MDAnalysis code that builds the backbone (N, CA, C; Angstrom):
import MDAnalysis as mda
import numpy as np

u = mda.Universe.empty(330, n_residues=110, atom_resindex=np.repeat(np.arange(110), 3), trajectory=True)
u.add_TopologyAttr("name", ["N", "CA", "C"] * 110)
u.add_TopologyAttr("resid", np.arange(1, 111))
u.add_TopologyAttr("resname", ["MET", "ALA", "ASN", "HIS", "THR", "TYR", "GLY", "THR", "SER", "ASP", "ARG", "PRO", "ARG", "GLY", "ILE", "ALA", "TYR", "HIS", "LEU", "ASP", "GLY", "SER", "HIS", "ILE", "THR", "ASP", "ALA", "PRO", "GLY", "PHE", "PHE", "CYS", "ALA", "LEU", "GLY", "GLU", "ALA", "VAL", "ASN", "GLY", "PRO", "ALA", "GLY", "TYR", "PHE", "GLY", "TRP", "GLY", "LEU", "ASP", "ALA", "LEU", "ASN", "ASP", "CYS", "LEU", "ARG", "GLY", "ARG", "TRP", "GLY", "ALA", "THR", "THR", "PRO", "LEU", "THR", "LEU", "VAL", "TRP", "HIS", "ASP", "ALA", "ALA", "VAL", "ALA", "ARG", "THR", "CYS", "LEU", "GLY", "VAL", "THR", "PRO", "HIS", "THR", "GLY", "ARG", "ARG", "PRO", "PRO", "THR", "PHE", "GLU", "GLU", "ILE", "LEU", "ALA", "LEU", "LEU", "ALA", "GLU", "ARG", "HIS", "VAL", "ASP", "VAL", "ARG", "LEU", "ALA"])
u.atoms.positions = np.array([
    [15.685, -6.736, -9.169],
    [15.675, -8.228, -8.814],
    [15.458, -9.065, -10.343],
    [15.798, -10.196, -10.910],
    [16.166, -10.320, -12.627],
    [14.917, -11.600, -12.607],
    [14.244, -11.940, -13.098],
    [14.027, -13.421, -13.170],
    [12.991, -13.709, -11.935],
    [13.752, -14.821, -11.242],
    [13.093, -15.407, -9.882],
    [13.151, -16.822, -9.698],
    [13.971, -17.156, -8.938],
    [13.617, -18.753, -9.378],
    [12.510, -19.278, -7.515],
    [11.880, -19.982, -8.358],
    [11.825, -20.556, -7.050],
    [12.143, -20.929, -5.588],
    [11.492, -20.552, -4.479],
    [12.195, -21.304, -3.720],
    [12.979, -19.953, -2.922],
    [12.924, -19.641, -3.649],
    [14.137, -17.812, -2.943],
    [13.547, -16.846, -1.978],
    [13.860, -16.282, -1.274],
    [12.857, -15.373, 0.138],
    [11.603, -14.778, -0.982],
    [11.187, -14.152, -0.348],
    [9.773, -13.196, -0.836],
    [10.192, -11.938, 0.195],
    [9.521, -10.754, -0.597],
    [10.062, -10.015, -0.057],
    [9.060, -10.203, 1.150],
    [9.260, -8.812, 1.879],
    [7.890, -8.594, 2.957],
    [6.988, -8.235, 2.710],
    [5.699, -9.273, 3.547],
    [4.066, -8.942, 3.220],
    [3.722, -7.228, 3.639],
    [2.681, -7.015, 2.169],
    [2.269, -5.360, 2.262],
    [3.347, -4.365, 1.628],
    [4.115, -4.937, 0.631],
    [4.530, -3.727, -0.681],
    [3.429, -3.618, -1.552],
    [3.267, -2.990, -2.226],
    [2.957, -2.021, -2.988],
    [3.516, -2.800, -4.360],
    [3.123, -3.342, -5.234],
    [3.505, -3.275, -6.792],
    [2.738, -2.716, -7.633],
    [3.511, -2.382, -8.705],
    [2.808, -1.267, -9.551],
    [3.044, -1.508, -10.865],
    [2.111, -2.536, -11.496],
    [1.302, -3.311, -12.603],
    [1.441, -1.514, -13.684],
    [2.478, -1.538, -14.903],
    [2.380, -1.516, -15.899],
    [1.836, -1.471, -17.169],
    [-0.179, -1.100, -16.915],
    [-0.853, -1.700, -17.976],
    [-1.138, -1.358, -19.346],
    [-0.133, 0.057, -19.961],
    [-0.431, 0.423, -21.120],
    [-0.073, -0.662, -22.113],
    [0.797, -1.703, -21.935],
    [0.713, -2.783, -22.808],
    [-0.339, -4.450, -22.690],
    [-1.265, -4.176, -21.643],
    [-0.873, -5.307, -21.830],
    [-2.658, -5.421, -22.618],
    [-2.148, -5.989, -23.840],
    [-3.933, -6.357, -24.660],
    [-3.909, -8.154, -25.024],
    [-3.275, -8.585, -24.079],
    [-3.633, -9.988, -24.431],
    [-2.977, -11.004, -22.738],
    [-3.958, -11.582, -22.467],
    [-3.183, -12.370, -21.494],
    [-1.632, -12.855, -21.311],
    [-0.732, -13.071, -22.524],
    [0.278, -12.989, -22.332],
    [1.445, -12.073, -21.809],
    [0.249, -10.492, -22.122],
    [0.836, -9.205, -22.573],
    [1.065, -8.762, -20.279],
    [-0.333, -9.387, -19.806],
    [-0.794, -9.521, -18.503],
    [0.514, -10.334, -17.493],
    [0.749, -11.607, -17.843],
    [1.231, -12.011, -16.885],
    [2.498, -11.650, -16.957],
    [3.356, -10.974, -17.968],
    [4.794, -10.503, -18.538],
    [5.054, -9.601, -17.773],
    [3.670, -8.773, -18.227],
    [4.109, -7.372, -16.840],
    [3.823, -7.675, -15.690],
    [2.662, -8.363, -15.136],
    [3.207, -8.878, -13.569],
    [4.480, -9.102, -12.967],
    [4.763, -10.470, -14.010],
    [6.085, -10.486, -13.611],
    [7.307, -9.539, -13.429],
    [7.469, -8.561, -14.367],
    [8.058, -8.024, -13.781],
    [7.825, -6.577, -12.418],
    [6.572, -6.479, -12.640],
    [6.157, -5.520, -11.472],
    [6.352, -5.970, -10.460],
    [6.115, -7.351, -10.548],
    [7.077, -8.280, -9.137],
    [8.689, -8.482, -8.855],
    [9.001, -8.924, -10.226],
    [10.096, -9.805, -10.218],
    [11.373, -9.177, -10.517],
    [11.283, -7.787, -11.464],
    [12.482, -7.061, -12.483],
    [11.829, -7.738, -13.652],
    [12.567, -7.130, -14.301],
    [12.788, -6.865, -15.688],
    [12.955, -9.164, -16.245],
    [12.141, -9.178, -17.343],
    [12.336, -10.615, -17.548],
    [11.811, -11.583, -15.960],
    [11.043, -11.297, -15.452],
    [10.130, -11.693, -13.870],
    [9.280, -12.705, -14.266],
    [9.268, -13.370, -13.696],
    [7.819, -14.203, -13.321],
    [7.129, -14.016, -12.027],
    [5.598, -14.196, -12.904],
    [5.081, -14.450, -11.662],
    [3.693, -15.240, -11.922],
    [3.795, -16.296, -12.722],
    [2.969, -16.939, -13.341],
    [2.610, -16.557, -14.479],
    [2.113, -17.360, -15.372],
    [1.535, -17.485, -16.988],
    [-0.267, -17.975, -16.956],
    [-0.228, -18.337, -16.372],
    [-1.742, -18.498, -16.382],
    [-2.332, -18.231, -14.970],
    [-3.767, -18.603, -14.530],
    [-4.799, -18.478, -13.426],
    [-4.266, -19.475, -12.774],
    [-3.682, -20.590, -12.765],
    [-3.407, -21.438, -11.630],
    [-2.072, -21.059, -11.296],
    [-1.422, -20.705, -12.400],
    [0.718, -20.889, -12.250],
    [0.521, -19.627, -10.784],
    [-0.531, -18.847, -11.400],
    [-0.638, -17.490, -10.422],
    [-0.893, -17.357, -9.136],
    [-1.925, -18.752, -9.237],
    [-2.882, -18.723, -8.530],
    [-1.445, -19.489, -6.855],
    [-0.478, -19.861, -7.449],
    [0.604, -20.824, -6.849],
    [1.733, -19.596, -6.676],
    [1.844, -18.833, -7.555],
    [2.807, -17.737, -7.561],
    [2.472, -17.366, -6.086],
    [1.264, -16.775, -5.469],
    [0.472, -15.885, -4.931],
    [0.314, -17.186, -3.914],
    [0.959, -18.113, -3.066],
    [1.385, -18.455, -2.081],
    [2.948, -18.399, -1.472],
    [3.388, -17.663, -2.231],
    [4.622, -17.831, -1.724],
    [6.052, -18.045, -2.166],
    [7.075, -17.963, -2.336],
    [8.466, -17.865, -2.481],
    [8.795, -18.209, -3.624],
    [7.700, -17.610, -4.371],
    [8.609, -16.447, -5.957],
    [8.514, -15.111, -6.540],
    [8.833, -14.765, -4.928],
    [9.629, -13.336, -4.889],
    [8.174, -12.339, -3.955],
    [6.934, -12.352, -4.405],
    [6.249, -12.238, -3.051],
    [5.275, -12.949, -2.377],
    [4.714, -12.143, -1.354],
    [3.525, -13.225, -1.304],
    [2.082, -12.062, -0.666],
    [1.195, -12.385, -0.368],
    [0.363, -12.210, 0.273],
    [-0.061, -11.650, 1.690],
    [-0.578, -10.468, 2.333],
    [-0.932, -9.802, 1.615],
    [-0.162, -8.576, 0.733],
    [-0.623, -8.373, -0.323],
    [0.045, -8.087, -1.221],
    [-1.348, -6.358, -1.588],
    [-0.261, -5.104, -1.896],
    [-0.687, -4.090, -2.853],
    [-0.544, -4.013, -4.109],
    [-1.371, -4.215, -5.373],
    [-1.674, -4.219, -7.128],
    [-1.451, -3.061, -7.185],
    [-1.146, -2.021, -7.487],
    [-1.587, -0.336, -8.311],
    [-1.101, -1.047, -9.931],
    [-2.270, -1.269, -10.572],
    [-2.485, -1.032, -11.581],
    [-3.385, -0.032, -12.113],
    [-1.404, 0.816, -13.160],
    [-1.849, 1.877, -13.841],
    [-2.517, 1.158, -15.222],
    [-3.326, 2.092, -15.519],
    [-3.387, 2.519, -16.813],
    [-4.423, 1.001, -17.516],
    [-5.071, 0.271, -16.289],
    [-6.498, -0.312, -16.203],
    [-7.260, -0.782, -17.679],
    [-7.585, 0.110, -17.657],
    [-8.732, 0.479, -18.613],
    [-7.801, -0.414, -20.310],
    [-6.833, -0.449, -20.195],
    [-6.502, -1.340, -21.749],
    [-6.862, -2.625, -21.297],
    [-6.277, -3.488, -20.057],
    [-6.829, -4.902, -20.163],
    [-7.811, -4.656, -20.112],
    [-8.694, -3.948, -19.630],
    [-10.210, -3.989, -19.237],
    [-11.035, -4.497, -20.746],
    [-10.485, -3.633, -21.451],
    [-10.746, -3.082, -23.523],
    [-10.838, -4.925, -24.100],
    [-9.282, -4.923, -23.888],
    [-8.625, -6.230, -24.684],
    [-8.820, -7.716, -24.124],
    [-9.003, -7.649, -22.634],
    [-8.901, -8.912, -21.964],
    [-10.933, -9.107, -21.982],
    [-11.743, -8.289, -22.231],
    [-12.821, -8.729, -22.250],
    [-13.224, -8.357, -20.900],
    [-14.668, -9.168, -20.252],
    [-14.855, -8.917, -19.442],
    [-15.977, -10.368, -18.601],
    [-16.844, -10.560, -19.765],
    [-17.666, -11.917, -19.938],
    [-16.731, -13.374, -20.101],
    [-17.314, -14.012, -18.916],
    [-16.392, -15.756, -19.393],
    [-16.814, -16.594, -20.549],
    [-15.858, -16.689, -21.270],
    [-16.710, -17.442, -22.077],
    [-16.296, -19.269, -21.787],
    [-16.906, -20.181, -22.380],
    [-16.537, -22.212, -21.792],
    [-15.943, -22.181, -22.516],
    [-15.446, -23.048, -22.640],
    [-13.745, -23.590, -23.593],
    [-12.669, -23.459, -22.646],
    [-11.902, -23.585, -23.531],
    [-10.303, -23.163, -23.138],
    [-10.197, -21.919, -24.190],
    [-9.750, -21.167, -22.993],
    [-9.695, -19.857, -23.378],
    [-8.761, -19.059, -22.496],
    [-8.302, -17.925, -22.533],
    [-7.142, -17.125, -21.676],
    [-8.289, -15.947, -20.726],
    [-8.290, -15.787, -19.432],
    [-8.622, -15.438, -18.497],
    [-9.036, -13.675, -18.739],
    [-10.619, -13.338, -18.717],
    [-10.969, -12.127, -18.539],
    [-10.374, -10.931, -17.763],
    [-10.595, -10.340, -18.242],
    [-10.322, -8.763, -16.796],
    [-11.017, -9.552, -15.743],
    [-12.013, -9.624, -15.630],
    [-12.540, -10.050, -13.996],
    [-12.571, -11.234, -13.654],
    [-11.572, -12.022, -13.954],
    [-11.357, -13.074, -13.685],
    [-9.929, -13.474, -13.067],
    [-8.628, -12.200, -13.570],
    [-8.149, -11.877, -13.249],
    [-8.435, -11.650, -11.719],
    [-8.897, -10.446, -11.561],
    [-9.397, -9.370, -10.571],
    [-9.894, -10.058, -9.594],
    [-11.053, -11.381, -9.519],
    [-11.583, -12.263, -8.434],
    [-10.771, -13.120, -7.667],
    [-9.419, -13.308, -8.986],
    [-8.486, -14.239, -8.271],
    [-7.614, -13.464, -7.201],
    [-6.783, -12.477, -7.852],
    [-6.373, -11.745, -6.858],
    [-6.989, -11.357, -5.808],
    [-8.100, -11.054, -5.927],
    [-8.852, -10.556, -4.737],
    [-8.874, -12.107, -3.798],
    [-9.221, -12.469, -4.239],
    [-9.744, -14.189, -3.492],
    [-8.231, -14.811, -2.490],
    [-6.923, -14.215, -3.129],
    [-5.628, -14.844, -2.902],
    [-5.032, -13.295, -1.688],
    [-6.128, -12.124, -1.351],
    [-5.818, -11.027, -0.648],
    [-4.716, -9.971, -1.535],
    [-4.907, -10.303, -2.431],
    [-4.393, -9.101, -3.283],
    [-5.067, -8.120, -3.538],
    [-5.444, -6.819, -3.098],
    [-5.538, -5.031, -2.715],
    [-5.463, -4.868, -4.694],
    [-6.102, -5.415, -5.450],
    [-5.839, -4.129, -6.233],
    [-6.545, -2.986, -6.578],
    [-5.925, -2.099, -6.717],
    [-5.665, -1.126, -7.179],
    [-5.811, -0.332, -8.458],
    [-6.800, -0.034, -9.296],
    [-7.191, 0.687, -10.420],
    [-6.902, 1.817, -10.813],
    [-5.593, 2.423, -11.333],
    [-5.287, 3.426, -11.889],
    [-5.757, 4.092, -13.367],
])
């Protein structure tokens, strides 16, 4: 499935998606990789935490609960940082994990 348009059917709950984290060195890279993990090449599944939260509510290709197997997560952990900052900034690795957990995504770091 490529791209994904809002309002079409989601795949069944409980599916495991595999996120290739080997090239996630910034927030746009994370959202690009996540979109492709869920919806195939050039797929969309959010561009920021608010958009990701919306996508996790369903009708964007997947709905929770789901499992996200995050391969090479150490790359993103290093590049995205772990300490929250104040002001306008990209999300940290820990903030992404927190939102995913809050929205019933079982993240397995590999």
